[in-house]
N, C-alpha and C positions, 0 to 999 in steps of 0.2 A: 909865800903870801897867799892867803885865801882869796883875796880880791885883787883885781888888777885895775888900777886907776889910769885912764888914758884921756888925753886931750885930743879930740878929733878936729882936724882942720880940713875944710873944703876949699880947694883952690880952683879958680878958672885962670885968668891971667893975673889976678890979684886975690888976696885973702877976702872971701865973701862972708864967711861965718865961722864961728867956733862954738863947740858944745862940749860940755863935760859929761862923760858917761862912765858909769861904773859897771864893769863886766866881771862876772864870777867865772873863774876858770873851772873846767871840768863839767860844765853844763852847757846846754845849747841856748844861745840867746837869739831871739827872733826879732824881726821888724826893724833892723838897723837900716838907716837911710843911705842910699847910694849917692855919692857925690855928684853934684850937677844934674841930679834926676830925682827930685823930691817925691815923685810918684812911684819910684822903684825902691824895693827893700830887699834885704837878704838876711839869712841866718848864719850864725858863726859858732864854731866850737873851738875853744882854746884848750890844749892839753893842760893838765894840772901842773906840769913842769914848765909851762910857757913862761918865758922871761924876755924882756927887750934887750937883754945883755948879749943875745946872739940872734942870728937870723934863722927863720924856720921855713921848711917846705910847706906848700899849701896845695890842697885838692879843691878845685872849684867845680861845683856840681850844677849841671843844667838839667833839671827835671822837666819833662814835657808837660807836666801839669802845674808847674810853679809851686810845688810843695816843699819849699825850702826847709822848714823846720823838721818835717817828717824824714826827708832824705838825709839831713844832717845827723839826725838820731841814728839812722841806719849806718852811717859811716863813723859814728862816734868812737866805737872800739878801735877802729883803724887809726883814727887820729891820736887816741891815747897811747896805744901800744906801739905803733910804728912811728909816732912822732910827727904828725901833720896837723896844721891848722886846717879845719874844714869850713868851707864857705859855700852857700847854696843860694841861688837866686829864687825869689818869689814871683818873678815876672816872666821868665821864659815860658812859652806856651806853644802847644801844638796848633793853636789857632792863628799864630803869627807866622809870617814868612821867614825864611832862613836868615835873610839879611837883618831883619829887626831883632831876631833872637841873638844873632852875633853881636849886634850893637849893644844889646842889654848885657851880654856876657863880657864884652870888652870894657864897658863902664864899671862892671863889678870888679874885674881884675885890677883896674886902675885904682879903684877905691880901696880895696884891701891892701894894696901895695902902699898907699898913702897912710892908712890907719894903723897897720900892724908891721911888726918886724919880720919881713918876708925875705927869704932867700931867692933872689931873682933868677938863680940858676936851677931852682927846684919848684917850678910851677907846673901843676898837672891839671888836666881837665877830664871830666867824665860826665856822662848823661845817658838817659834812656830814650829810645825812639827818636822823636824830633829833637830832643835834648842832646842825643848822641851826635846827630848831624851838626848841631851848633857847636858842640865840644870839639869836633874835628875841624869845622870851618874856622873857629877862633884860632886854632893851632896853625892854620894856614896863613893867617894874616899877621900873626904875632911871632916874633923871633925868640920870645922867652919861654915858650911852652916846651917842656922837656918830655912830656908823655901824655898820651890820651888813652882812656879806657872807654870804648864805645859799646853800649849795651843795646842790642835789638835793632839798631839801624846804623847807617854809615854814610859818610860823605867824603868824596875825594876829588881833588882837581890836581892832576899831575903837574900842571904849570907852577903850582905853589910849592911842590916838593923838591927841595934841593939836597944834594948829597951831603953837604957840609952842615945841614941843620940837624939831622939825625935824632928826632924825637923817638921815644919808644911807643909802640902801639900794642894795645891789648884789646882784642875783640871778644865779646861774649854774646852767645846766641843760643836760643832754645833748639834742642835737637830736631824739633818738628818744623822749624822756621825755614821757608824756602829761600830766604835771604842768605842762608848758609853758603849757597853757591857764589853769591856776590862777595860775601865776606872772604871766602877763600881766595877769590881773584884779587881782592884788595890787599890781603895779607901777603900773597905771593909777590905782588908788585912792590909793596913797601919793602919786603925783604931783599928784592933785587937791587934796590938803591941803598941797601945797607942800613936800613932802619931796623932795630930789634922789633920783632913781631911775634905774637903768640895768640892762638885762638883757644878760648875756653867754651865748652859746651855744657848746657845745663837743661834740666827739666823742671819747669815751674808753671803753675797756672797764673802766676803773678807777673807783673812787668819786670821786676828785678829778680835775679837769681838769689840763692841763699846768701846770708850774711857771710858765711864761711868762704864761699867762692869769691865774693867781692873782696874779702880780706886777702885771699890768695892772688887775685888779679892785681891789686894795688901793691902787693909785695914784690911784683916784678920791678916796679919803680924803686922800691926801697933797696932791693938787691943791687940795682944799678948805682944807687947812691953809695951803698956800702963799698962797692968796688972802686968807685972814683974818688971817694973822700974818706980818708982815714979818721977824720974827726967825728964821723957819724957813729954814735954809740947808743942810740935809743933802744935798738933791738938787734939781736945777732942773726946771722944767716941760719944758724942752727935752730933757733926758735922758729923762724919762718919755715924751715924744712920740716920741723916736727908738726907744725900746724897743717901743712899740706899732707903729711902722712896720716893725720887724723881724718882728713877728707877721704883719702884712699881706703882707709880702714872702715869708715862708715859705709862706703859703697860696697865693700866686700861683705859687711854684716847684713846689708839689705839684699844680698845675693846678686848684686849687679856686678858680677865678676868681670865681664868684658869692659864695662866702663871704668872699673877700678884699675884694670890693667892699662887701659889707654891713658888714664890720669897719671899713672906711674911713669908711662912713657914721656908725658909732658914734663913731669918732675925731673926726669933724667936729663932733659935739655936745660931745664931751669937751674938745676943744682949740679954743676959738672964736677964738683969735688969728689975725689975717689972714695972717701968714706961714705958719702951719701949714695954714690953709685952702687956700692956693695949692698947697702940696705935695700935699695930699690930692686936690684936684681934678685935678691933673696925673696922679697915679697912676690915678685912676678913669678919666680920659680914655684912658689907654693900655690899661687893661683892657677898656674898651668896644669897642675896635677888634678884640679877639680873637674869632675865630669860636667857640671853645670856650665863652667867656663867654656869647655870645649864645644858644648852644644850652642852656647851663645855666640861663640866665635864663628861657627859654621853658618848660623843664621845671619849674622851681620855680613859675612863675606858674600853669601848669596844675594842678600838685599843690596849691597853696594854694587855688585855686578849688574843686577837687574836695573837698579836705579840709573846707573851710568848709561846703559843701553837705551832705556826708555827716555831719558832726558834728551839724548841725541836724536832719537826717533821723533819725539814730540817737536823738537826744535825744527827739524827738517820738514815734517808734514805740515806743521802750522804755518811756516813761512810759505810753503807751496800753496796751501789752501787760501791764504790771504792774497797771494799773487794772482790766483785764479778766481777768487771770490766764489769758492766752491761750496754752494749751499747743499749740494748733494752729499757732501761728506760730513754733514752735521751728525748723522747717525753714528759715524765712527767715533766722534768726540764724545757723544753721549755714552757710548759703550766704554770708552776709556775712563770716564769719570765714574761710571758704575763700578768698574774694577778697582779704581783707586779708593772709592768709598769702602769697598770690601777690605782692602788692605788696611785702611785706617781703623777698622773695627777688629782687626786680627789680634789674637792673643800673643802672637809673635811680635815683640817690641820693635825689632829691626824692620819688619815688614810694615808695621803701623807707621813708624816714623817716615819711612820711604813714601808711603801714601800721602801723608800730610805735605811733605816737601814737594813732591811732584805736582800735586793738585795746586798748591800755592804757586809753583813755578808757572803753570798754565794761566792761573789768574793774573799774575803779574805781567806775563807776556801779552795777554789780551788787553789789559788796562793800558800798558805803555804803548802798545800798537795803536789803540784808539786815540790816545793823546797825540801821538805822532801824526796820524792820518788827518786829524782835525786841523793841526797846525799847518799841514801841507795843502789843505783844501781839497782833499781826496773826494772821489765820487760818493754820492749818497748810498749806492749799493755796497761799496766797501765799508763805509761807516756802519751801515745797518748790519752787515755780516759780522763785523768785529764786535759790535754790541751784542748780537745774538750769541756769539761765542762766550761773552762774559756771563750771560745768563745760564749757559751750560756749565761753565767752569765753577761758578759761584752762585748756586741756585737761591741762596737765602739773601743775597745782596741786592737791594733794590736798584742800584745805580744802572746796571745793564738794562733792566726792564724799562726804566725811565728813559734811557737813551733810545731804545728801540721805539718806544711810544712817541717820543718827540720827533725823531727823524722820520718815522713812517707817516705821522700826521702831517708834518711839514711838507712831505712829498705827495700828500693826497691819498696815501694808502691806509685808509681807515680800518680796513679789515685786519691788517697785520697789527695796527696799533691796539685795536680792541682785543685781539688774541693775546697780546703780551700784557695788556691790562689785567685780563682774567688770570693769566699765569702768575702775575705778581701777587694778586689777591689770594691765590691758592697757597702761597707760601706763608700766609698769615699776616701779611702787611696790613696795617690798619690806620695809617695816618691820612685821614680824610682830607685835610687841608692841602697836604702835599700833592694829592691826586688832581687837584684843581689848579696847580701852579706849574704844571709841566710845560716847558717852552714849546711853542708851535702847535698847541692844542686848543686854541681859542674856539674854533668852530666845533671841534669834536667834543669838548667837555660840556657844551651846551646841548648836545644831542641826547635824545631819549635812550639810545643804545648804550652810550657811555655811562649814563646815570643808572640805568637798569642793572648793569653788571656790578657797579659799586654797591647798590642797594642789596643785591643778591648776597654779597659777602659781608657787608658791614651793617646791614639792616637799615641804612638810610643813605641818602644822597643829597646833594645841594640843589639839583634841578630835576624837573620831571619826576617828582617823588611819587611814582605810581605804585600801586599794589603789584606784587610779583605775578599775580595771576592775570593781570591785564596785559593785552598785547601792545 
């Protein structure tokens, strides 16, 4: 059938409405209304072979920007070739808290189960950033989620993870992302309670990895289905294997020999069949002969050793400096960031990625520490010191500067507040209105000194609009 005719029923405790919709299979349909939530919509993709005569697995996508139609298009090939219905919310948002996003996701899953012929034993969730957190959180409260693919961010609560639940987990993260450390911890924990778990690394300037890598990640779930259900015949394990081989070959052609070798290692765990193992070993054998590979391997080995040492060192020294509120050690941290910035600009890829991860690690540590100290009602000195560290670790981020200005002004230390106001403006910050809404600066922002600094960098100020040559 070229067209699929469906009658959609929305239920609360009784039938409340019915609407006739005509959906075309093989294309993305947007703006379908979520049951019991008329202000929420979703996109859907039905494979061309979709029929109500059997039940179908489904991938439910939680995009952090609520771009349902766009991400459904991204997963369209997966739906068609691997045999999934694809549904994506238009309402999940990075601006909402986790609970609200989870509620939106839960309503969407209930809706698609009511509207379509869904295999309740094959429901999978995925998402990026805040959407990834929602995808994992939904899996924690529902017992029918069989797999989660989290991209760029992660959420876990061990109290919700039960050994007998056993969903499969796929984590995807950029090589440069400092959350790689946290993802590794999460993956190791999940593996210990006997959940299938795999980590995919990628390089991308975009929020999502390549379509090919997403295809490979979802194939983890398809392979699980092929193993457990002999009636699944949409795609073969051999086809999935060949698709992954193309990824490895493309990496090799781009001279990313080390990454190609590592991806083949992942494949050896993913496809344990002997014939597949022979092909993988042969490709790895050829790669190992290459001089570029051997050079890349040495670079990565050195970078990993250095990174592990520095991460431990940073963790120890930062905890000690926070405990001592050691302003005298700020010079040390400035020097470390200078070195990491040099690492980031290195032509050695392994060294550059190490620099990004370690600097991000320090940024996350300072940010989380400040939140924790504020919740504990810590001393003003500790809060200021932690905020100053934020400005060192992330010089272009205005949050640390604003926090120092706010805390210092509230404590009557106008000199420090003005110093960090100027440091902020030196970074190129130009939001005039925001500079006059910093908490705790009521007196300061009305002062000539505050306005003179702002006018010096922005050309104007709200108050005391004096000429720069005036005293």
